[in-house]
C-alpha positions in Angstrom: -56.2 -38.5 0.4 -56.0 -41.0 -2.6 -53.7 -43.3 -4.3 -53.2 -46.8 -3.1 -52.9 -46.3 0.7 -55.8 -44.0 0.8 -56.5 -45.1 4.0 -53.5 -46.8 5.6 -52.9 -44.7 9.0 -49.2 -45.1 10.1 -46.7 -43.8 12.8 -43.5 -43.4 12.1 -41.5 -43.1 15.3 -38.0 -43.9 13.4 -35.3 -41.6 13.4 -32.5 -41.1 10.7 -32.8 -42.6 6.8 -34.5 -46.2 6.8 -37.0 -47.0 8.7 -38.7 -43.4 7.8 -37.4 -43.8 4.0 -40.2 -47.5 3.8 -43.0 -44.5 5.3 -42.1 -41.6 2.9 -43.2 -44.7 -0.6 -45.3 -45.5 1.8 -47.6 -42.2 1.6 -46.3 -42.1 -2.2 -48.6 -44.3 -2.9 -51.5 -42.4 -0.5 -51.5 -43.7 3.1 -51.7 -41.1 5.9 -47.9 -41.4 7.9 -47.4 -39.1 11.6 -43.7 -38.1 12.0 -43.5 -39.0 15.4 -40.0 -36.9 17.2 -39.1 -36.7 20.6 -38.9 -33.2 22.0 -35.9 -31.4 20.6 -36.6 -33.5 17.2 -35.7 -36.1 15.4 -31.2 -35.4 15.2 -31.7 -36.1 11.0 -33.2 -32.7 11.1 -29.5 -31.5 11.4 -27.1 -33.5 9.2 -27.2 -31.1 6.2 -25.1 -29.2 8.4 -22.7 -31.7 9.3 -19.3 -31.5 7.9 -18.5 -32.6 4.6 -22.0 -32.7 3.8 -23.2 -30.5 0.9 -24.0 -27.3 1.8 -28.2 -26.1 0.6 -30.2 -23.7 1.9 -33.0 -26.1 2.8 -32.3 -29.1 4.9 -32.8 -31.6 2.0 -32.2 -34.8 3.4 -35.7 -34.2 5.6 -37.7 -33.1 2.4 -36.5 -36.2 0.9 -37.4 -38.6 4.2 -40.0 -37.4 5.2 -42.4 -35.3 2.8 -45.7 -35.2 2.7 -45.8 -36.8 7.0 -47.9 -35.0 9.6 -45.7 -33.9 12.8 -46.2 -34.7 16.1 -43.3 -34.5 18.9 -43.5 -36.7 22.5 -41.5 -37.4 25.6 -42.1 -41.1 25.4 -40.2 -42.0 28.9 -43.3 -40.3 30.6 -46.6 -42.0 31.0 -48.5 -39.1 30.1 -46.8 -39.5 26.2 -47.3 -43.3 25.9 -50.8 -43.4 26.7 -51.7 -40.7 24.0 -49.8 -42.8 22.0 -51.5 -45.8 22.4 -54.5 -44.1 22.1 -53.2 -44.0 18.5 -52.1 -47.1 18.0 -55.2 -48.0 18.6 -56.3 -47.2 15.5 -53.6 -47.2 13.2 -52.3 -50.1 10.6 -48.5 -49.0 10.5 -46.0 -48.5 13.5 -42.1 -48.4 12.7 -39.4 -48.0 15.1 -35.5 -48.1 14.9 -35.7 -48.3 18.5 -33.4 -51.7 19.6 -34.8 -54.2 21.5 -33.8 -53.1 25.2 -35.1 -49.8 24.7 -38.7 -50.5 23.3 -40.3 -51.4 27.4 -39.5 -48.2 28.8 -40.5 -46.3 25.6 -44.1 -48.2 25.7 -43.6 -49.4 22.4 -42.9 -53.3 23.2 -44.3 -55.2 20.2 -46.6 -57.3 22.7 -48.0 -54.1 24.2 -49.2 -52.4 21.3 -50.7 -55.6 19.5 -52.7 -56.2 22.6 -53.7 -52.4 21.6 -54.4 -53.6 18.0 -53.4 -57.1 17.3 -54.4 -55.4 13.0 -51.1 -53.0 13.7 -48.5 -54.2 12.0 -45.3 -53.5 13.8 -41.9 -52.5 11.3 -38.9 -52.9 13.2 -35.4 -51.2 11.8 -32.4 -52.1 13.6 -28.5 -53.0 12.8 -27.8 -56.0 13.1 -31.1 -57.9 14.3 -33.9 -58.7 16.9 -31.5 -61.9 18.1 -28.2 -62.7 19.7 -25.1 -61.5 20.5 -25.4 -58.1 18.8 -28.8 -57.3 19.0 -28.7 -54.0 20.9 -26.1 -53.2 19.5 -26.2 -49.0 17.7 -25.0 -48.7 13.9 -25.6 -46.9 11.2 -25.4 -47.3 7.6 -21.6 -46.8 7.3 -20.7 -49.4 10.2 -23.6 -52.2 10.0 -24.0 -51.7 6.1 -21.5 -51.2 4.3 -18.4 -52.3 6.8 -19.9 -55.1 8.3 -21.4 -56.9 5.4 -17.6 -56.8 3.4 -18.6 -54.1 1.2 -16.1 -51.6 2.8 -13.5 -54.1 1.7 -14.2 -55.5 -1.4 -14.8 -52.2 -3.7 -11.2 -50.2 -2.7 -9.5 -49.8 -5.9 -7.2 -52.4 -5.1 -6.1 -54.7 -2.7 -3.4 -51.6 -1.5 -5.5 -49.0 -1.2 -7.7 -47.9 2.0 -11.1 -49.1 2.4 -13.3 -47.0 1.0 -15.9 -45.2 2.5 -19.2 -44.6 1.5 -22.2 -41.9 1.9 -24.5 -41.2 3.9 -27.9 -42.8 3.5 -26.4 -45.5 0.5 -26.8 -48.4 3.7 -29.9 -46.7 5.3 -32.0 -46.1 1.8 -32.1 -49.7 0.2 -32.6 -51.0 4.0 -35.8 -48.6 4.0 -36.8 -50.7 0.7 -36.2 -53.7 2.5 -38.5 -52.7 5.3 -41.7 -51.2 3.3 -41.6 -54.9 1.2 -42.4 -56.6 5.1 -44.6 -54.0 5.6 -46.9 -55.0 2.3 -46.3 -58.4 2.6 -47.5 -58.1 6.7 -50.0 -56.4 4.9 -50.9 -58.5 2.3 -51.0 -61.8 4.4 -53.5 -59.4 7.1 -55.6 -59.5 4.4 -55.8 -63.3 4.6 -55.9 -63.6 7.7 -57.1 -60.1 9.3 -54.3 -60.3 12.3 -51.0 -58.2 11.8 -47.6 -59.3 13.2 -44.4 -57.9 13.5 -41.8 -57.7 10.4 -38.7 -56.7 10.6 -35.1 -55.6 8.5 -31.7 -54.7 9.9 -29.0 -53.1 8.2 -26.4 -56.1 8.6 -28.8 -58.4 6.7 -29.4 -55.9 4.0 -26.2 -55.4 3.7 -25.5 -59.0 3.4 -28.2 -59.8 0.8 -26.3 -56.3 -1.0 -22.9 -59.0 -0.7 -24.6 -61.4 -1.4 -22.9 -63.1 -4.2 -19.5 -62.6 -2.4 -21.0 -63.8 0.3 -22.3 -66.9 -1.1 -18.8 -67.9 -2.5 -17.4 -67.1 0.6 -20.5 -69.5 2.3 -19.4 -72.6 -0.5 -15.0 -72.2 0.5 -14.0 -70.5 -2.6 -10.6 -68.9 -2.9 -10.2 -65.2 -2.9 -8.4 -63.3 -5.8 -6.7 -59.8 -4.0 -8.7 -57.3 -6.6 -5.9 -56.1 -8.3 -5.0 -53.1 -9.9 -7.0 -51.4 -12.1 -4.1 -51.9 -15.1 -3.9 -55.9 -14.2 -7.6 -55.9 -13.9 -8.5 -59.6 -15.1 -11.4 -58.9 -17.6 -9.7 -56.0 -19.6 -13.0 -56.0 -21.3 -15.0 -55.3 -17.7 -12.3 -52.7 -16.6 -12.8 -49.0 -16.0 -10.7 -46.2 -18.7 -10.0 -42.8 -19.4 -10.8 -40.8 -22.6 -8.7 -38.1 -23.9 -10.6 -35.4 -22.1 -9.7 -37.2 -18.8 -13.4 -38.7 -18.2 -13.2 -42.6 -16.6 -16.0 -44.3 -18.0 -16.3 -47.8 -17.1 -16.5 -51.0 -19.9 -18.7 -54.3 -19.7 -18.9 -56.4 -21.5 -19.6 -59.9 -21.0 -21.5 -61.3 -24.4 -17.6 -61.5 -26.1 -18.7 -63.2 -29.2 -20.9 -60.7 -30.6 -19.1 -57.3 -28.6 -14.9 -57.9 -29.3 -15.7 -58.1 -32.5 -18.0 -54.9 -32.9 -15.4 -53.6 -30.5 -12.9 -53.1 -32.3 -14.5 -52.1 -35.0 -15.8 -49.0 -33.2 -11.9 -48.9 -32.3 -11.0 -49.0 -35.8 -8.2 -51.9 -34.7 -9.5 -54.4 -37.3 -5.1 -55.6 -36.5 -6.2 -56.4 -33.0 -8.2 -59.6 -34.5 -5.5 -61.4 -35.5 -3.6 -60.8 -32.6 -3.3 -64.4 -31.1 -2.7 -63.0 -27.5 -6.4 -61.4 -27.9 -7.9 -64.3 -30.6 -10.1 -66.3 -27.9 -12.0 -65.6 -23.9 -9.0 -67.3 -22.2 -5.9 -65.6 -23.8 -7.8 -62.4 -23.7 -8.0 -62.9 -19.8 -4.0 -64.2 -20.4 -2.8 -61.3 -21.7 -5.2 -58.6 -20.3 -2.4 -56.2 -18.8 -1.2 -56.0 -22.7 -4.7 -55.6 -23.9 -5.5 -52.9 -21.2 -2.6 -51.3 -22.2 -3.8 -51.4 -25.3 -7.3 -50.1 -24.7 -6.0 -47.2 -23.0 -4.0 -45.7 -26.0 -6.7 -46.2 -27.7 -9.2 -44.7 -25.4 -7.0 -41.8 -25.1 -6.9 -40.3 -28.6 -10.9 -38.8 -28.0 -13.2 -37.4 -26.1 -16.0 -39.3 -24.0 -18.1 -36.7 -26.2 -17.0 -38.2 -29.2 -16.2 -42.3 -27.2 -20.0 -41.9 -26.7 -22.0 -42.0 -30.0 -19.5 -44.7 -31.5 -19.5 -47.0 -28.8 -23.1 -46.4 -28.3 -23.6 -47.6 -32.1 -21.8 -50.6 -32.0 -24.5 -51.7 -28.7 -21.3 -51.4 -26.2 -22.0 -51.8 -22.8 -20.7 -49.2 -21.0 -21.1 -45.6 -19.3 -19.5 -42.9 -18.0 -17.8 -42.2 -14.4 -20.7 -39.2 -13.6 -20.5 -36.8 -11.0 -23.3 -36.3 -9.0 -24.3 -33.0 -10.0 -24.3 -34.9 -13.9 -26.2 -37.1 -12.1 -28.9 -35.1 -10.9 -29.3 -32.9 -14.1 -29.4 -35.9 -16.5 -32.7 -35.9 -18.4 -32.9 -40.1 -18.2 -34.2 -39.9 -14.8 -36.9 -37.4 -15.0 -37.9 -39.1 -18.1 -38.7 -42.2 -16.4 -39.5 -39.9 -12.8 -37.1 -41.6 -11.3 -37.3 -37.1 -10.3 -40.1 -35.4 -10.3 -41.3 -32.4 -9.4 -42.6 -31.8 -5.7 -45.4 -30.0 -5.2 -43.0 -26.6 -4.2 -41.9 -26.7 -7.6 -38.0 -28.4 -7.0 -37.1 -31.9 -8.3 -36.5 -33.8 -5.8 -35.4 -38.6 -6.0 -38.9 -40.8 -6.0 -39.2 -43.6 -4.5 -37.7 -46.2 -6.4 -41.9 -48.5 -7.2 -43.2 -47.9 -9.6 -46.7 -49.2 -10.4 -48.7 -48.7 -14.1 -51.9 -46.5 -13.3 -51.9 -45.4 -9.7 -50.1 -42.0 -9.7 -47.7 -40.7 -6.6 -48.8 -38.4 -4.1 -47.4 -35.6 -4.8 -44.0 -34.6 -2.4 -45.3 -33.0 0.0 -43.4 -30.3 2.1 -42.0 -32.5 5.5 -43.4 -31.4 8.4 -42.6 -28.7 11.4 -41.7 -29.9 14.8 -45.0 -31.0 16.3 -46.5 -28.4 13.8 -49.7 -31.1 13.7 -50.0 -32.0 17.1 -53.1 -30.6 18.1 -55.1 -31.5 14.7 -54.0 -35.3 15.0 -54.6 -35.0 18.9 -58.2 -33.8 18.2 -58.4 -36.3 15.7 -58.5 -38.9 18.0 -60.9 -37.2 20.4 -58.7 -34.9 22.6 -60.8 -32.2 23.4 -58.6 -28.6 23.7 -58.1 -28.4 27.0 -56.8 -32.2 27.3 -54.3 -30.9 25.0 -53.6 -28.0 26.9 -53.3 -30.3 29.8 -50.7 -32.8 28.1 -48.8 -29.3 27.8 -48.5 -29.0 30.7 -47.6 -32.3 31.9 -44.3 -32.3 29.7 -45.9 -35.2 27.5 -44.7 -32.8 24.0 -41.4 -32.1 26.0 -42.2 -28.4 26.5 -43.5 -28.4 29.9 
């Protein structure tokens, strides 16, 4: 492997999305990552076929979050398998798990146990609700811990009378993976200075609260919250959703009103609105926001979004279309920035969102099959073919 993290040895013993996505980023920059799965495999392998998910002939989430890793299966409920892992840990740099604290000891992966084997090891834990407190051992997904519990689900409903908005797969997991990656890299930096590894962690709830920190901080400071009104009663007409004549929605976000209000009137061909005393100042535009929304609705309904886009762009007005996922995936801009890049198989894939000038990322290689690299990995750690066969017979790989 080449790259910034070439030579860095990572064991990814986490399941589903957040923990594995952190090790994917390490792999993008050259780390060698072993994907450790239980017998039967990570349940994430089946998510693409779950009801309601987009149907495809490929296991697209597995490719996204486990690309370029090597596969090893161990039944960590067995002492023989724990012994194998412990040998791997002795020469590893990073270990990642999402097992809740109460389960780690029984699997032989307690932080103190692994630190005793390798004091330079960075032990990275991803949990739903954190390492301490009454809910440390509570299980959860990003939909529950990140989206629902953080207040985000309640806040983004269209208006106070609408039901809470459901999340989509991975929406909180991938930001949590970035947080865990940041903790790992920070600990690696500390290790460069001190020679010592250590324990780092992140949780879906912590990241959800950070994502919602603007509002949570307001609550901590005793702010008074106003229930979200319907779109046509929004408190600021210049930061609102509008529908073009073609039926497409777009979001207008004009925060620099001193410059952008006159530019908007010119773009709309409505200079008379500048003389309307209801709209003469930002406070008056707030007071009469419903009337201004109605006027903007009527104006924007006269042209399609395709027609409005160059007009609004030319006026340097901040806006964007409410894109469908198909449109987001097909857009040119993400390809220009590298946010969407080619995999080694020639397919397009979403790249990790970190870029370092002068550091090329590793090719997006296929993800591992279940346990497909066990012989090679164990041989690299000193196991003979006979010893590997004995481990297989003993059920260490889950296939006695």
